[in-house]
C-alpha positions in Angstrom: 41.0 9.9 11.5 38.6 12.7 10.5 35.0 12.0 11.5 32.7 13.3 8.8 29.6 12.2 10.6 27.7 13.8 13.4 25.5 12.7 16.3 22.2 13.7 17.8 21.7 13.1 21.5 18.4 13.9 23.0 16.0 13.6 25.9 12.2 13.6 25.7 10.5 15.2 28.7 7.0 16.0 29.9 6.1 19.6 28.9 4.7 20.4 32.3 6.8 18.5 34.8 10.0 18.2 32.7 10.2 14.6 33.9 12.0 12.3 31.4 9.6 10.0 29.5 10.7 6.5 28.5 9.4 4.4 25.6 8.8 7.3 23.3 9.2 6.6 19.5 11.6 9.0 17.8 11.6 9.1 14.0 14.5 10.8 12.1 13.8 12.5 8.8 15.2 12.5 6.2 16.1 8.8 6.5 14.4 5.8 8.0 16.0 5.7 11.4 13.7 5.1 14.4 14.6 4.7 18.1 12.7 4.3 21.3 13.8 6.4 24.3 15.3 4.6 27.3 13.8 4.7 30.8 15.4 8.0 31.4 14.0 9.5 28.2 17.3 9.5 26.3 17.9 8.6 22.7 20.9 8.8 20.3 21.2 8.9 16.5 24.8 8.5 15.3 26.7 8.3 12.0 24.5 11.1 10.6 25.4 13.1 7.5 26.0 16.8 8.3 22.6 18.4 7.4 19.3 19.5 9.0 17.0 16.8 10.4 13.5 16.7 11.8 12.8 14.6 14.9 9.2 13.6 15.3 8.2 12.1 18.7 5.2 9.9 19.4 3.8 8.2 22.4 0.3 7.1 23.3 -1.4 9.5 25.6 0.7 12.4 24.5 0.6 15.0 21.7 3.2 14.4 19.0 6.0 17.0 18.6 8.6 17.8 15.9 11.9 19.4 16.4 14.5 20.5 13.8 18.1 19.8 14.6 21.2 20.8 12.6 24.0 18.2 12.6 27.6 19.3 12.0 30.5 17.0 11.0 32.3 15.4 14.0 30.0 17.1 16.5 27.2 16.1 18.8 24.0 18.1 18.8 22.0 17.9 22.0 18.3 18.5 22.0 15.5 18.3 24.6 12.1 17.6 23.2 8.9 18.3 25.2 5.7 16.4 24.7 2.4 17.3 26.3 0.1 14.8 28.0 -3.4 14.6 26.5 -6.0 15.3 29.1 -8.9 12.8 28.8 
């Protein structure tokens, strides 16, 4: 069976320490999908149409960040997104 959909697998990490960050909100655009990263900073969006997406990441105490990812049919795009801690 030919898979026309693609997948994005990602990890959100601290921009200075590169430690994975859990419980980060990741919004996919276009579309209305939203996921929260696991303890090890990982997230997955699957069954995506082949096109370009924006991933915007938000967590209290960190600056938001946006990454653009291209999804190809039947393939998994892997992305690492950094977010920077806001210094009080």
